[in-house]
PLY file of the C-alpha trace (Angstrom):
ply
format ascii 1.0
element vertex 264
property float x
property float y
property float z
element edge 263
property int vertex1
property int vertex2
end_header
0.31 -0.19 -0.18
1.30 3.61 -1.04
2.42 5.94 2.01
0.83 8.35 0.48
-2.65 7.04 1.68
-4.33 8.64 3.64
-7.53 6.02 5.01
-9.75 8.67 6.58
-9.92 9.88 3.24
-12.00 6.83 2.15
-14.27 5.81 4.96
-15.76 9.00 6.11
-19.65 10.13 4.74
-18.44 11.63 1.12
-17.90 9.88 -1.82
-15.04 10.31 -3.49
-15.03 12.09 -6.78
-14.05 9.97 -9.46
-11.44 11.67 -10.68
-8.00 10.09 -9.65
-5.63 13.00 -10.39
-7.19 14.94 -7.91
-7.68 12.15 -5.51
-2.83 12.49 -5.50
-3.82 16.24 -5.17
-5.65 15.91 -1.48
-3.33 13.31 -0.38
-0.47 15.48 -1.83
-2.62 18.09 0.37
-3.40 15.61 3.44
0.20 15.40 3.72
1.65 19.34 4.15
-1.03 19.87 6.45
-1.21 17.67 8.51
2.50 18.47 9.41
2.19 22.36 8.97
3.52 23.05 5.86
0.59 24.79 4.60
-0.76 27.70 6.18
-2.24 29.56 3.84
-3.61 28.11 0.82
-5.29 29.28 -1.61
-7.09 27.15 -4.68
-8.06 28.48 -7.37
-11.59 27.63 -9.77
-12.81 26.59 -5.89
-16.57 26.24 -6.75
-17.23 23.82 -9.23
-20.38 21.45 -10.04
-20.35 20.82 -6.41
-18.98 23.79 -4.46
-16.29 22.55 -2.13
-16.78 19.34 -1.97
-12.86 18.49 -2.77
-11.75 20.27 0.19
-14.34 18.80 2.55
-12.57 15.77 4.01
-9.69 17.76 4.29
-12.11 20.95 5.87
-13.74 18.48 7.89
-10.13 16.11 9.19
-7.88 19.36 10.48
-9.83 22.10 11.92
-8.00 25.55 11.89
-4.59 23.73 11.11
-5.20 26.19 7.67
-6.08 28.59 6.28
-7.76 28.37 2.34
-8.63 31.25 0.65
-10.86 30.38 -2.71
-11.25 31.83 -6.00
-13.36 32.29 -8.98
-15.19 34.19 -11.49
-18.98 32.60 -10.58
-20.81 30.67 -8.47
-19.40 32.44 -4.86
-22.34 32.81 -3.39
-23.72 29.57 -3.28
-19.77 28.70 -2.01
-20.92 31.69 0.62
-23.63 29.21 1.44
-22.06 25.75 1.54
-19.27 27.80 4.15
-22.36 28.70 6.04
-23.86 25.47 6.10
-20.59 23.48 7.81
-19.79 26.07 9.94
-16.23 26.96 8.21
-16.22 30.68 8.21
-13.24 30.89 10.07
-11.53 28.46 8.00
-12.48 29.58 4.50
-12.24 33.00 2.31
-14.08 33.36 -0.56
-13.82 35.57 -2.98
-15.53 36.93 -6.65
-12.36 37.06 -9.30
-10.07 35.30 -12.12
-7.31 33.67 -11.79
-5.94 36.64 -14.64
-5.92 38.84 -12.05
-4.70 37.38 -8.81
-1.74 40.96 -8.60
-5.20 42.68 -8.27
-6.66 40.90 -5.50
-4.35 39.59 -3.03
-0.13 40.83 -2.28
2.54 39.29 -3.45
3.86 36.23 -1.91
1.01 35.83 -0.12
0.50 31.61 0.12
2.16 28.63 1.22
0.15 26.07 -1.34
-1.46 26.79 -4.18
-4.26 24.12 -6.28
-6.60 24.22 -8.88
-8.19 21.26 -10.01
-9.38 21.08 -13.91
-8.80 24.88 -14.59
-5.84 25.04 -16.65
-8.11 23.27 -19.70
-10.47 26.42 -19.66
-6.98 28.35 -19.87
-6.22 30.12 -23.29
-3.44 32.38 -22.25
-2.05 30.28 -20.01
1.44 31.72 -19.78
0.52 35.00 -18.34
-1.92 33.12 -16.01
1.09 30.88 -14.35
2.99 34.45 -14.44
0.21 35.02 -11.54
-0.08 32.17 -9.93
3.87 32.47 -9.35
3.33 35.66 -8.07
1.32 34.93 -5.38
3.28 31.66 -4.02
6.08 32.57 -1.43
9.47 32.00 -1.77
9.59 27.48 -1.23
5.73 27.16 -2.24
4.48 24.56 -4.05
1.48 24.27 -6.13
-0.48 21.13 -7.34
-2.23 20.95 -10.04
-5.07 18.45 -11.68
-5.35 18.84 -15.84
-7.09 17.39 -18.91
-4.64 15.52 -21.10
-3.84 16.45 -24.94
-1.92 13.13 -25.09
-4.96 11.65 -24.64
-7.36 13.23 -26.86
-5.89 15.88 -29.08
-7.09 18.86 -29.42
-7.11 19.22 -33.18
-7.81 15.65 -34.61
-8.86 15.64 -38.46
-10.33 12.02 -37.30
-12.89 13.52 -35.41
-14.45 16.85 -38.08
-16.95 18.34 -35.50
-14.73 17.99 -32.70
-12.00 19.50 -34.57
-13.75 22.87 -35.83
-16.05 22.87 -32.34
-12.03 23.15 -31.05
-11.37 25.64 -33.74
-13.92 27.96 -32.58
-13.16 27.66 -29.12
-8.87 29.21 -29.93
-10.24 31.76 -31.99
-13.17 33.00 -29.47
-9.81 33.29 -27.34
-7.62 34.90 -29.26
-10.81 38.08 -29.04
-10.69 37.67 -25.94
-13.80 35.46 -24.88
-12.71 32.28 -22.83
-16.27 31.49 -21.69
-16.70 27.69 -23.15
-12.41 26.94 -23.73
-12.02 24.01 -22.62
-9.16 22.32 -24.69
-6.77 19.70 -22.64
-3.18 20.23 -22.60
0.04 18.73 -23.00
2.76 17.86 -20.52
5.76 19.46 -22.00
3.57 22.57 -23.07
2.33 22.99 -18.94
5.89 22.14 -17.84
7.51 24.62 -20.23
4.47 27.22 -18.76
5.12 26.70 -15.30
9.93 27.14 -15.62
9.20 30.02 -17.79
6.96 31.51 -14.83
9.71 30.47 -12.24
8.71 27.66 -11.03
10.05 24.02 -10.72
8.77 20.54 -12.18
8.66 18.62 -9.35
6.97 15.80 -10.45
4.52 14.60 -13.20
2.02 12.11 -13.42
-0.48 10.06 -15.92
-3.63 9.38 -14.76
-7.25 8.06 -14.81
-7.68 5.75 -17.66
-10.99 5.68 -19.10
-12.23 1.94 -19.03
-11.37 2.21 -15.20
-13.05 5.27 -14.58
-16.45 4.75 -16.62
-16.52 1.57 -14.62
-16.48 3.53 -11.10
-18.72 6.61 -12.47
-21.72 4.41 -13.85
-21.19 0.73 -12.41
-20.21 1.09 -9.18
-22.93 1.26 -7.03
-22.54 5.22 -4.71
-21.53 2.38 -1.40
-18.85 0.40 -3.47
-17.61 4.09 -5.24
-15.13 4.89 -2.09
-13.34 1.04 -2.44
-13.29 0.65 -5.51
-11.49 4.03 -6.30
-8.76 3.06 -2.99
-7.53 0.28 -5.17
-8.05 1.96 -8.90
-5.67 4.82 -7.30
-2.93 2.83 -5.88
-3.00 0.76 -9.19
-2.45 4.24 -11.40
0.26 4.68 -8.78
2.19 1.63 -9.04
1.50 1.99 -13.32
3.28 5.75 -12.51
6.54 4.34 -11.11
6.42 2.56 -13.73
9.36 4.65 -15.91
7.90 3.43 -19.60
4.85 5.61 -18.47
5.84 8.61 -20.22
7.44 7.80 -22.91
4.77 4.87 -24.20
2.11 4.99 -22.74
0.28 7.81 -20.92
-2.04 8.26 -23.77
-4.27 6.15 -22.13
-4.89 8.15 -19.64
-7.62 11.03 -19.18
-5.81 13.32 -17.02
-2.55 15.13 -15.75
-0.85 15.63 -12.87
1.54 18.27 -11.74
2.82 19.57 -8.97
6.25 22.55 -8.96
7.69 24.55 -6.62
8.53 28.15 -6.24
12.70 28.46 -5.32
0 1
1 2
2 3
3 4
4 5
5 6
6 7
7 8
8 9
9 10
10 11
11 12
12 13
13 14
14 15
15 16
16 17
17 18
18 19
19 20
20 21
21 22
22 23
23 24
24 25
25 26
26 27
27 28
28 29
29 30
30 31
31 32
32 33
33 34
34 35
35 36
36 37
37 38
38 39
39 40
40 41
41 42
42 43
43 44
44 45
45 46
46 47
47 48
48 49
49 50
50 51
51 52
52 53
53 54
54 55
55 56
56 57
57 58
58 59
59 60
60 61
61 62
62 63
63 64
64 65
65 66
66 67
67 68
68 69
69 70
70 71
71 72
72 73
73 74
74 75
75 76
76 77
77 78
78 79
79 80
80 81
81 82
82 83
83 84
84 85
85 86
86 87
87 88
88 89
89 90
90 91
91 92
92 93
93 94
94 95
95 96
96 97
97 98
98 99
99 100
100 101
101 102
102 103
103 104
104 105
105 106
106 107
107 108
108 109
109 110
110 111
111 112
112 113
113 114
114 115
115 116
116 117
117 118
118 119
119 120
120 121
121 122
122 123
123 124
124 125
125 126
126 127
127 128
128 129
129 130
130 131
131 132
132 133
133 134
134 135
135 136
136 137
137 138
138 139
139 140
140 141
141 142
142 143
143 144
144 145
145 146
146 147
147 148
148 149
149 150
150 151
151 152
152 153
153 154
154 155
155 156
156 157
157 158
158 159
159 160
160 161
161 162
162 163
163 164
164 165
165 166
166 167
167 168
168 169
169 170
170 171
171 172
172 173
173 174
174 175
175 176
176 177
177 178
178 179
179 180
180 181
181 182
182 183
183 184
184 185
185 186
186 187
187 188
188 189
189 190
190 191
191 192
192 193
193 194
194 195
195 196
196 197
197 198
198 199
199 200
200 201
201 202
202 203
203 204
204 205
205 206
206 207
207 208
208 209
209 210
210 211
211 212
212 213
213 214
214 215
215 216
216 217
217 218
218 219
219 220
220 221
221 222
222 223
223 224
224 225
225 226
226 227
227 228
228 229
229 230
230 231
231 232
232 233
233 234
234 235
235 236
236 237
237 238
238 239
239 240
240 241
241 242
242 243
243 244
244 245
245 246
246 247
247 248
248 249
249 250
250 251
251 252
252 253
253 254
254 255
255 256
256 257
257 258
258 259
259 260
260 261
261 262
262 263
């Protein structure tokens, strides 16, 4: 069993979401929070389909051990309702805003840790976004990101003309400043290059979410078995990532990327 397991995560009253790249992020956050290395955390794009669902195990498991600041371009009022319902007001601060304007929202070097899960695929101006992330990270701060993978599904596949046309339209609109519906995945080297140019060292890049297993988890396994299934699934993909051939030969089988960076 990997040392990165946090067993309570799989036995709590919640259903663990079916994205193993995000599960990897949660395990790493738990490790840092537990040893006191992440007192101040920023989550960019915190609302999502279920506001703060990602953070519930950590907020419930480690009350008062860290302060979470979350931003999103919309849905903040809905997220505030969730915070009030759970009594997290002292531990969570929510603000409406864009990842492109972090310098307007926060002082330089404000955070020990920055998180963005399923956000970067919606970012058309990646270098600009990453520069903003780097600016609010303290020296030695860490960043964790889960992203859709362009290795799995090409952005501009001529064999899928309908998707090709849609993605070309999304790219064209983004160049005109319209990113509301932008959702194109990234390649690993594109992300690593953008981070490095912003002064963020690539600590680790991994590949998660094998499509057949994700489908089984999300659509076949009953709710009362999902956490047990996901624990095994996570362990399997952790093991696969330990095999050197993953990055060179089979990364196209994984739907998601996980990237861990640090500010030197």
